[in-house]
N, C-alpha and C positions, 0 to 999 in steps of 0.2 A: 214224438213230435219234431218235424222239420223246423228247423230255426227260420224266422222270417224277419227280414230286414224291410224298409220301405224306401219309396222315393216320391217325392212332389217336385213338379217343376213349377217354376216362377216366371211370370212375365209381368212387370208391372201389377205386382200385387197390391190388393186392397187391404187393410188391416182385419177385415173378417178371416182372413187366411188364418191367424192364429187360433181362432175358435175352431177352425175347420180342423186343424191339425190337432187340437186337445182332443177330437173324437176319436182318433186313431192311433195318438203317440204311444199310450201305454199298451198297444197290442204288439207292437214291433220292437226287436232289440235295438236296431239303427234306424234312424230317419235320415235318409240323405239329402238335402234340401239343394237341387240344383237351380241357380239363379240365371236364367236368360235374359235378363232385363238389360237394355242398354243403358238405362241409368238406374242405379240402386237405391233403395229406400232404406235409409240407413236406421229408421225407427223400427221398422219391421227386423231388419237384421240383428238390433241390438235386442229384440223380444225373443228371436230365435236362439240368441248365444245363452238365454237363462236355462235351456233345456239340457240336461246331462246327455240324453241320447239323441241330439242331434248333430249332424255334421254339415255345415253351410258351406257350400263351394260356389265362388263367384265363377259362371262358365265363359267369361269375358264376352259378353253380347249375345244375341240370338243365334244358338248353334242350331236350333230345331228341336221338336218334341223328341223325335228318335234317337238323337246324338244324346240328348240329355237321360233318356230312360236308359239307353246303352251305359252311358256313365255309371248311372246307379247301380245297374244290373252288375258291372264288373266289380264295383267296389263291396256289393254285398258279397258276391263269390269270393273275394278276398278276404271276407269278413266271415269265411265259412257258412253263409247262410245257404239254404237251400229253394227258400221261396222269396219272392218280392213283392210286397203291395205296393202297387203303381197308383198314385193320385195325381188328380190334377189340383190346381189351387183353389179351385170355386167348390170341391165337393167336400161332404162331410157324411159320416154316418150317424145313424140316430142311435140312442140308447146302448145296447150291447149289440147291436147287428154285427158287426164285425167279428164280435165273438162268436157267434153262430157259425160263421163262414169258417172260423179257426177249428170250433169244434168237429164241423162236417171233415175237416183235413185230418184231425185226430183219428176220427173212426173210419174213416176210408183208406184205400191204396191209391195214390196219386201217381205212379209210376207214368201212367199211359193219359195222364192228364195235363194238358198245356196250362189250362187257366181255370181257376175257380171264381165265378164273376157275381156280382149281385145284379139285379134288375135296376134299370135305369130311370124307369117311371113307372107309376100304376097300372098303366095301361099297355105296357110293352109288349106283353104277351099276345095282345090282340093287334095292335098295329104294325108290330114287326114279325113277318112270318118266319124269318132267319134268326130269331132270338135265339135258339138253341147252338147257332153255329158263328154267328157275328156278334162281337160285344165292344163296346167302347173300351178305352184304355182304362179310365178312373174307376176305381173300387176293386180292380183284379187283382188277385193272387196268382203271380206267376211262377210256374215251375222251373227254376233256372238249371235244372239239368237237361230239361228237353229245349230250352233257350240255347244253351250252348251246342245242344246235337245240332239243331235245326238253322241255327245262324241266328244272330241279333235282329233287332228292330232295323229295317230299311231305311238307313240315311239318306238315300238319294229322294226321298218323299218329303224330308224336311219337317212339315205340317201337314195334316189331313191325310185320311186314309191309311196311316201307321197302324192304327189297331184293326182296320178290315184287313189288310194285307196280312199280318201275322195270322189272324185267325183263319184266313183263306190256307196259308200255309199249312198251319196244324191240321186241317183237314184233309189236305193233299196226301199228308203222310198218316192218316189216319189217327191222329191224336185227337182226343175227346176234349169238349169245352164243358164244364160243369156250371149251370146256372143255378143259384140257390134263390128259389122264387120268394120266399119269405123274408127277404133282405132287399129293400128298395134304398138305393143311394140317394142322398138329397144332393142333387147336382144341377147347377144352372146351364141349361140347354142354349143359351144364347138368348138374344134379343127377339123374341117370337112375338108375332103380332097376329091378330085372326081380323080377318076382314069378310065382310058381309058382301057377297056377289050374288044378284038375283036370288036372293033368299037363303043361299047357302053359306057356310061358315068356312073359310080358308084359312088356314095356317100359312106363316111364313116367318123364317128367322132373320132376315133381313142382314145376312153377312155382308161385310164389306167387299168391296172390289179385289182388294188382294187376296183374300179368303177366298173368293170365288176362283180365283186364277189356280190356286193351289188345289182345290176340289176337282176343278175340271182336269188340268194336267195329270193329278195322280189318279184319278177316275180311269183315263186313257191308258196310263200304265197298267193298272190292275185289269182292265179289260183284256187287254193284248195277253199279260202273262197266264191269267186264269180261265180264259174263255174256255178251253177243252176240258178242264177238269172240274168246273164251276159252274156251267152255262146259265143255270136256272137263277143263281144269285145275280150273273153278270147282266142278264137281260132284264131282270127285276129293276137292277140299279140303273140301267140305261133309261129305262122308262122315267124312273124317278128323277132322273139329271133332265130329262124334257120336261117334265112337270116344273121343275125347280126354275127352268129358264124361262118358261112360260108365266111362271110368277113373278119373274124380275120384270119382265116387260110390260105386265098388266097391273101390279100391285106395288111393287117396290120403290123406293126412290133411289136417287144417284143411278138409274137404269143404264145410262149411255157408258159410264165408266164400268159398271159391273159386266154389262155385255163385252166391252172393248177387252177387258181383262179376262173374261172366260174364252174367248178365242184366242188370247196371246197364250193362255193356258195349253191350249190344242197346238197352236204353232211351235210353241217349245218342246212339248211331247215330241213331235215328229223330228224337231231339231236335235233331240237329245238332250236338251237344257235341264238338268234337275237340279236339286239342292234348292239354295235360298234364291229369291228372285232377286236379280239385279236390273235395277231400273236404268 
């Protein structure tokens, strides 16, 4: 059985983080807690220091999700781990669900499997036709040998699309992603609201303007990088981006700011401005 360490990335966490960590801490050797918060919550840090197998790291401000994940991966490799559990601060496993994923690893050869991933909603199999090939970061068990071979998470992206880019890279090199369908991660998908328009129910996640910037800029980057190898996914995501933009115009609040930052994301992509947004 390969040794499994874990990493969870913090950004202004809520105290619920401790309960979330409790759902997976006993399944990993060492949990690296990478704190991207600009202002530290010392009540939470003191709670984390009570765990014997947690290593807390102040990342000196927000360095982005990709950099924090890479730091956790490098520390796990130094710690002789073969796999890395990657968690968001607002995610947790129910019951023995992570144990089910680990048992699958015990009983299968993972030499050509880049990620072992849970489902992220009850209806993901229906709503996401690319569920077998594209998965979110949280709850994944990453094969570190493959991560070293193909390259670490893309730090140019900073946040958003980091997970999609890595999944597309795995597929490009014929590396598999294993979804464990009977494990559903308890995960906060954002500030989703449901609107009733002409009798239809429409969902919108109301991401803020800065998030919209990263979403659009990084989408453009992925479209260019993977259009020829993954045209079906790219075309599908283009349609999704258009629908999201229409929802901003007709449904969401703070629409002018979100529209402005969406176009700023496009402009910065063409300018080659990546990493953290500088206002």
